[in-house]
Backbone as ProteinMPNN parsed JSONL, in Angstrom:
{"seq_chain_A": "XXXXXXXXXXXXXXXXXXXXXXXXXXXXXXXXXXXXXXXXXXXXXXXXXXXXXXXXXXXXXXXXXXXXXXXXXXXXXXXXXXXXXXXXXXXXXXXXXXXXXXX", "coords_chain_A": {"N_chain_A": [[96.432, 86.454, 91.876], [96.838, 89.186, 89.788], [98.907, 91.872, 90.427], [97.861, 95.26, 91.017], [99.754, 97.114, 90.355], [101.284, 95.915, 88.302], [99.265, 95.556, 86.398], [98.662, 98.202, 85.785], [100.993, 99.064, 84.785], [102.928, 100.374, 86.355], [105.329, 99.702, 87.472], [108.386, 100.01, 89.257], [110.852, 99.98, 87.476], [113.508, 100.633, 87.577], [114.509, 99.952, 90.013], [116.105, 97.406, 92.023], [115.004, 93.97, 91.798], [114.446, 92.747, 94.283], [113.947, 94.933, 95.958], [111.717, 96.001, 94.707], [109.787, 94.129, 95.377], [108.983, 94.986, 97.859], [108.105, 97.569, 97.42], [106.456, 97.986, 95.154], [103.617, 97.345, 95.431], [102.798, 99.084, 97.673], [103.347, 101.551, 96.408], [101.519, 101.442, 94.31], [99.126, 101.863, 95.6], [99.403, 104.397, 96.429], [101.147, 104.949, 98.565], [104.074, 105.161, 100.666], [106.555, 102.672, 101.518], [106.813, 102.631, 104.335], [104.519, 104.083, 105.166], [102.553, 102.329, 104.234], [103.163, 100.042, 105.708], [102.625, 100.916, 108.355], [99.87, 101.521, 108.139], [98.786, 98.988, 107.356], [99.552, 97.297, 109.488], [98.246, 98.539, 111.635], [95.591, 98.283, 110.769], [95.375, 95.485, 110.693], [95.755, 94.884, 113.42], [93.445, 96.012, 114.488], [91.595, 94.339, 113.284], [92.283, 91.906, 114.52], [91.65, 92.549, 117.17], [88.845, 92.889, 116.972], [88.182, 90.29, 116.174], [89.016, 88.807, 118.393], [87.238, 89.823, 120.28], [84.879, 88.778, 119.209], [85.321, 86.036, 119.619], [85.387, 85.906, 122.435], [82.806, 86.786, 122.903], [81.378, 84.654, 121.835], [81.692, 82.707, 123.804], [80.926, 84.027, 126.119], [78.14, 85.404, 125.836], [76.988, 87.797, 126.688], [78.91, 89.699, 126.709], [80.704, 92.062, 124.692], [78.73, 92.522, 122.68], [78.162, 94.054, 120.373], [80.63, 94.595, 119.332], [82.235, 93.097, 117.424], [80.774, 93.305, 114.961], [80.654, 96.103, 114.745], [83.366, 96.676, 114.489], [83.968, 95.497, 112.002], [82.33, 97.071, 110.297], [83.468, 99.609, 110.762], [86.109, 99.218, 109.789], [85.569, 98.612, 107.14], [84.585, 101.093, 106.334], [86.925, 102.627, 106.576], [88.537, 101.512, 104.52], [86.892, 102.054, 102.306], [86.915, 104.863, 102.254], [89.667, 105.301, 101.797], [89.915, 104.125, 99.272], [88.2, 105.773, 97.768], [89.618, 108.172, 97.947], [91.959, 107.407, 96.58], [90.944, 106.964, 94.017], [90.04, 109.549, 93.384], [92.49, 110.924, 93.314], [93.744, 109.716, 91.165], [92.207, 109.839, 88.904], [91.595, 109.615, 85.536], [91.182, 109.497, 81.977], [92.582, 107.358, 80.96], [93.349, 105.773, 83.088], [92.422, 102.871, 84.702], [89.66, 102.24, 86.902], [90.211, 101.064, 90.165], [89.407, 97.744, 91.311], [89.279, 97.037, 93.95], [90.556, 97.94, 97.178], [93.735, 97.022, 98.123], [95.36, 95.57, 100.838]], "CA_chain_A": [[95.888, 87.724, 91.446], [97.835, 90.088, 89.215], [98.889, 93.102, 91.224], [97.41, 96.464, 90.321], [100.954, 97.761, 89.846], [101.613, 95.311, 87.018], [98.171, 95.829, 85.474], [98.694, 99.592, 85.375], [102.3, 99.354, 84.226], [103.608, 101.361, 87.181], [106.455, 99.099, 88.174], [109.607, 100.798, 89.365], [111.778, 99.088, 86.785], [114.879, 101.004, 87.865], [114.918, 99.41, 91.315], [116.371, 95.964, 92.009], [113.801, 93.159, 91.97], [114.183, 92.536, 95.704], [113.35, 96.16, 96.499], [110.381, 96.14, 94.12], [108.855, 93.286, 96.13], [108.518, 95.746, 99.004], [107.659, 98.919, 97.085], [105.487, 98.07, 94.051], [102.228, 97.433, 95.899], [102.535, 100.353, 98.365], [103.33, 102.626, 95.42], [100.286, 101.33, 93.531], [98.012, 102.401, 96.382], [99.727, 105.773, 96.777], [101.81, 105.033, 99.858], [105.448, 104.702, 100.763], [106.617, 101.399, 102.231], [106.564, 102.877, 105.753], [103.103, 104.429, 105.323], [101.79, 101.102, 104.028], [103.431, 99.189, 106.865], [101.895, 101.438, 109.51], [98.441, 101.341, 107.902], [98.434, 97.568, 107.341], [99.681, 96.744, 110.846], [97.142, 99.096, 112.423], [94.358, 97.651, 110.285], [95.408, 94.096, 111.151], [95.544, 94.845, 114.872], [92.018, 96.255, 114.721], [90.909, 93.096, 112.911], [92.527, 90.941, 115.594], [90.857, 92.962, 118.333], [87.449, 92.546, 116.7], [88.082, 88.83, 116.175], [89.109, 88.353, 119.776], [85.959, 90.171, 120.904], [83.901, 87.792, 118.727], [85.595, 84.762, 120.299], [84.925, 86.039, 123.815], [81.349, 86.886, 122.819], [80.856, 83.311, 121.614], [81.709, 81.99, 125.088], [80.183, 84.854, 127.088], [77.353, 86.204, 124.892], [76.598, 89.092, 127.247], [80.034, 90.615, 126.495], [81.077, 92.447, 123.317], [77.553, 92.214, 121.871], [78.216, 94.736, 119.072], [82.023, 94.946, 119.011], [82.689, 92.477, 116.176], [80.093, 93.937, 113.822], [81.08, 97.501, 114.667], [84.741, 96.675, 113.973], [83.897, 95.219, 110.561], [81.787, 98.257, 109.629], [84.469, 100.679, 110.839], [87.221, 98.918, 108.88], [85.056, 98.773, 105.773], [84.564, 102.535, 106.081], [88.313, 103.071, 106.382], [88.976, 101.12, 103.173], [86.077, 102.764, 101.313], [87.431, 106.24, 102.158], [90.983, 105.25, 101.14], [89.676, 103.827, 97.862], [87.647, 106.99, 97.164], [90.73, 109.113, 97.811], [92.848, 106.916, 95.523], [90.27, 107.208, 92.737], [90.05, 110.992, 93.141], [93.852, 111.353, 92.961], [94.236, 109.056, 89.952], [91.168, 109.832, 87.888], [91.921, 110.069, 84.187], [90.52, 108.659, 80.977], [93.364, 106.151, 80.674], [93.597, 104.967, 84.291], [91.255, 102.096, 85.084], [89.264, 102.328, 88.301], [90.556, 99.82, 90.844], [88.279, 96.94, 91.747], [89.276, 96.983, 95.4], [91.783, 98.406, 97.802], [94.469, 95.885, 98.648], [96.2, 95.879, 101.989]], "C_chain_A": [[97.023, 88.6, 90.921], [97.767, 91.395, 89.977], [98.476, 94.283, 90.36], [98.607, 97.176, 89.701], [101.306, 97.228, 88.465], [100.545, 95.638, 85.995], [98.239, 97.257, 84.951], [100.054, 99.996, 84.82], [103.095, 100.365, 85.022], [104.737, 100.747, 87.974], [107.632, 100.055, 88.192], [110.728, 99.948, 88.772], [113.235, 99.43, 87.058], [115.401, 100.416, 89.165], [115.21, 97.921, 91.189], [115.097, 95.185, 92.34], [113.456, 92.949, 93.441], [113.521, 93.731, 96.356], [111.929, 96.318, 95.981], [109.357, 95.267, 94.833], [108.234, 94.054, 97.289], [107.888, 97.086, 98.638], [106.589, 98.999, 95.998], [104.053, 98.22, 94.547], [101.966, 98.721, 96.689], [102.462, 101.534, 97.392], [102.023, 102.621, 94.633], [99.078, 101.874, 94.284], [98.344, 103.777, 96.957], [100.399, 105.955, 98.12], [103.279, 104.667, 99.724], [105.42, 103.356, 101.484], [106.255, 101.594, 103.702], [105.098, 103.235, 106.014], [102.238, 103.175, 105.209], [101.953, 100.154, 105.214], [102.607, 99.629, 108.066], [100.392, 101.226, 109.332], [98.041, 99.874, 108.014], [98.526, 96.942, 108.731], [98.552, 97.266, 111.73], [95.814, 98.459, 112.058], [94.275, 96.216, 110.8], [95.179, 93.974, 112.642], [94.083, 95.102, 115.225], [91.199, 95.02, 114.351], [91.062, 92.043, 114.005], [91.718, 91.274, 116.837], [89.386, 92.615, 118.157], [87.23, 91.048, 116.715], [88.136, 88.256, 117.575], [87.806, 88.649, 120.517], [84.868, 89.189, 120.474], [84.084, 86.45, 119.428], [85.101, 84.799, 121.744], [83.398, 86.079, 123.84], [80.713, 85.508, 122.599], [80.746, 82.526, 122.913], [80.834, 82.711, 126.119], [79.312, 85.846, 126.296], [76.868, 87.548, 125.414], [77.716, 90.122, 127.124], [80.232, 90.888, 125.0], [79.959, 92.156, 122.311], [77.635, 92.853, 120.482], [79.639, 94.98, 118.577], [82.488, 94.37, 117.679], [82.079, 93.141, 114.948], [80.515, 95.38, 113.63], [82.502, 97.603, 114.105], [84.748, 96.449, 112.464], [83.393, 96.443, 109.804], [82.789, 99.411, 109.637], [85.604, 100.445, 109.847], [86.787, 99.014, 107.43], [85.028, 100.258, 105.399], [85.948, 103.094, 105.825], [88.768, 102.741, 104.962], [88.184, 101.847, 102.092], [86.574, 104.199, 101.142], [88.796, 106.272, 101.476], [90.817, 105.027, 99.644], [89.142, 105.07, 97.147], [88.742, 108.038, 96.967], [91.682, 108.712, 96.708], [92.237, 107.211, 94.161], [90.317, 108.689, 92.401], [91.428, 111.473, 92.711], [94.303, 110.817, 91.609], [93.236, 109.036, 88.819], [91.716, 110.396, 86.57], [91.248, 109.106, 83.226], [91.265, 107.347, 80.771], [93.579, 105.257, 81.884], [92.347, 104.193, 84.662], [90.944, 102.254, 86.568], [89.599, 101.012, 88.983], [89.32, 99.062, 91.287], [88.159, 96.935, 93.257], [90.569, 97.589, 95.91], [92.466, 97.205, 98.413], [95.336, 96.323, 99.805], [97.612, 95.381, 101.725]], "O_chain_A": [[98.061, 88.726, 91.572], [96.688, 91.962, 90.153], [98.705, 94.308, 89.151], [98.484, 97.778, 88.634], [101.596, 98.005, 87.556], [100.861, 95.961, 84.85], [97.906, 97.502, 83.791], [100.246, 101.147, 84.426], [103.859, 101.14, 84.447], [105.068, 101.236, 89.054], [107.842, 100.818, 87.249], [111.461, 99.278, 89.499], [114.116, 98.609, 86.801], [116.61, 100.388, 89.392], [114.628, 97.245, 90.341], [114.227, 95.67, 93.063], [112.28, 92.972, 93.804], [112.641, 93.577, 97.204], [111.035, 96.72, 96.725], [108.179, 95.622, 94.89], [107.088, 93.801, 97.66], [107.202, 97.683, 99.467], [105.875, 99.999, 95.928], [103.348, 99.135, 94.122], [100.984, 99.404, 96.399], [101.612, 102.412, 97.54], [101.481, 103.682, 94.324], [98.105, 102.302, 93.662], [97.658, 104.265, 97.856], [100.244, 106.999, 98.755], [103.678, 103.961, 98.799], [104.38, 102.948, 102.001], [105.48, 100.817, 104.258], [104.502, 102.746, 106.974], [101.306, 102.981, 105.99], [100.986, 99.539, 105.664], [101.964, 98.807, 108.718], [99.713, 100.799, 110.265], [97.067, 99.547, 108.691], [97.669, 96.142, 109.107], [97.964, 96.501, 112.495], [95.01, 98.133, 112.931], [93.229, 95.784, 111.285], [94.485, 93.061, 113.091], [93.544, 94.489, 116.146], [90.224, 94.692, 115.027], [90.098, 91.371, 114.372], [91.166, 90.383, 117.483], [88.75, 92.107, 119.081], [86.208, 90.575, 117.213], [87.394, 87.332, 117.908], [87.327, 87.821, 121.291], [84.025, 88.809, 121.286], [83.103, 85.8, 119.79], [84.479, 83.851, 122.221], [82.773, 85.469, 124.708], [79.632, 85.232, 123.12], [79.799, 81.761, 123.097], [80.102, 82.082, 126.883], [79.705, 86.998, 126.108], [76.378, 88.363, 124.632], [77.496, 91.301, 127.405], [79.954, 90.031, 124.161], [80.205, 91.614, 121.234], [77.21, 92.236, 119.505], [79.82, 95.529, 117.49], [83.083, 95.091, 116.878], [82.79, 93.496, 114.008], [80.712, 95.835, 112.503], [82.802, 98.514, 113.332], [85.46, 97.14, 111.735], [83.965, 96.815, 108.78], [82.941, 100.111, 108.635], [86.015, 101.367, 109.144], [87.561, 99.453, 106.579], [85.4, 100.632, 104.287], [86.126, 103.944, 104.952], [89.323, 103.599, 104.275], [88.749, 102.219, 101.064], [86.649, 104.699, 100.02], [89.064, 107.162, 100.668], [91.496, 105.663, 98.838], [89.584, 105.385, 96.042], [88.784, 108.712, 95.938], [92.171, 109.568, 95.971], [92.934, 107.658, 93.25], [90.602, 109.056, 91.261], [91.537, 112.336, 91.84], [95.168, 111.418, 90.971], [93.406, 108.281, 87.861], [92.229, 111.514, 86.521], [90.8, 108.029, 83.62], [90.651, 106.331, 80.444], [93.955, 104.095, 81.728], [91.305, 104.799, 84.913], [91.85, 102.387, 87.39], [89.305, 99.947, 88.44], [88.296, 99.668, 91.604], [87.054, 96.838, 93.791], [91.544, 97.732, 95.172], [91.838, 96.443, 99.148], [95.985, 97.367, 99.73], [98.49, 95.539, 102.572]]}, "name": "protein", "num_of_chains": 1, "seq": "XXXXXXXXXXXXXXXXXXXXXXXXXXXXXXXXXXXXXXXXXXXXXXXXXXXXXXXXXXXXXXXXXXXXXXXXXXXXXXXXXXXXXXXXXXXXXXXXXXXXXXX"}
């Protein structure tokens, strides 16, 4: 998949290539590297928690009856709100609307 940064021509061409590997995508979604790191790790931990609850629920179906589904819906809401905020901040005639928010 071609990164949104490349598609929108927002590469930080002044930075060394090694640094750009860590900063191009976070910049494309309006975050610093640290902000992106914190968000992605938090999001991933919530995914793992929901997945673990699903695994336990598979063995013990009386536990975590709604946890997996609720986690998926909550995380979808988080990404939908982030995407809406990104669109609102970057709306212009020349900027294409992103297809999805990438973690």
